[in-house]
C-alpha positions in Angstrom: 6.6 -21.2 14.0 5.3 -17.7 13.1 2.6 -16.1 11.0 1.7 -12.8 9.5 -1.8 -11.7 10.2 -3.9 -8.7 9.2 -6.3 -7.0 11.5 -7.5 -3.4 11.8 -5.8 -2.5 8.5 -2.4 -3.4 9.8 -0.1 -6.4 9.5 1.6 -8.2 12.4 4.2 -10.9 12.6 3.2 -13.2 15.5 4.3 -16.3 17.2 2.8 -18.4 20.0 3.0 -16.6 23.4 3.4 -13.1 21.9 1.4 -10.1 23.4 0.4 -7.4 21.1 -1.9 -4.3 20.9 -4.3 -4.3 18.0 -7.2 -2.1 17.0 -10.3 -2.5 19.2 -12.0 -5.9 18.9 -15.5 -6.5 20.0 -14.8 -9.3 22.6 -14.9 -9.6 26.4 -11.8 -9.9 28.5 -10.8 -13.6 28.7 -12.6 -14.5 25.5 -10.8 -16.3 22.6 -10.7 -14.6 19.3 -9.5 -16.0 16.0 -7.8 -14.1 13.2 -8.7 -15.6 9.8 -6.8 -13.2 7.6 -3.5 -15.0 7.7 -1.2 -13.8 5.0 1.8 -16.1 5.6 2.7 -19.1 7.8 6.3 -20.2 8.4 7.5 -23.3 10.2 11.2 -23.7 10.1 12.3 -23.6 6.5 8.9 -24.3 5.0 6.7 -21.3 4.2 3.1 -20.9 3.0 2.4 -17.6 1.4 -1.2 -16.8 0.6 -2.7 -15.1 -2.5 -3.8 -13.0 -0.6 -4.7 -15.3 2.3 -3.6 -18.8 3.3 -6.6 -21.1 3.1 -7.4 -23.0 6.2 -5.0 -21.1 8.4 -6.0 -19.2 11.5 -4.4 -17.7 14.6 -6.1 -18.2 18.0 -5.6 -15.5 20.7 -7.0 -14.6 24.1 -8.1 -11.1 25.0 -6.1 -9.7 27.9 -7.5 -6.2 28.3 -8.9 -3.2 26.6 -7.3 0.3 26.9 -6.4 3.6 25.4 -3.0 4.6 24.1 -0.9 7.7 25.0 -2.2 11.1 24.0 -0.9 12.4 20.7 -0.8 16.2 20.2 -1.7 17.7 16.8 -0.5 21.3 16.4 -1.2 23.5 13.4 0.5 26.9 13.3 0.9 29.7 10.7 3.6 32.2 11.6 2.7 35.8 11.7 -1.0 35.1 10.8 -2.4 34.7 14.4 -3.4 31.1 13.6 -2.8 28.4 16.1 -4.8 25.2 16.5 -4.2 22.3 18.9 -6.0 19.0 19.0 -5.4 15.7 21.0 -6.1 12.1 20.2 -6.1 8.8 22.2 -6.5 5.6 20.2 -8.4 2.7 21.7 -6.7 -0.7 21.6 -7.2 -4.4 22.6 -4.3 -6.3 24.0 -4.2 -10.0 23.0 -1.9 -12.9 23.7 -1.4 -15.4 20.8 -2.2 -19.0 21.9 -1.7 -21.1 18.8 -1.2 -21.0 15.1 -3.3 -23.5 13.1 -2.4 -24.2 9.5 
């Protein structure tokens, strides 16, 4: 059984036991969070596709940790113009483990 959920403006295909990194959630480590924006639920050959969400479906997950991703370097350069600009970015994330899919 798997589901497609939406959180933080991104879509993820998840199954029970999966670990994934999502955009930062406001929850303590060890807390249980539920994702209500379920776009699709599949169990074997049967599938429920929402318009846009599947009613009554939700995905329960446990927060494992909060962290920051790898640094991304942004470099802008114009040749022969004495223009060079560098910038860095580290995105915050929350790592969750999917416990169950309801629906």
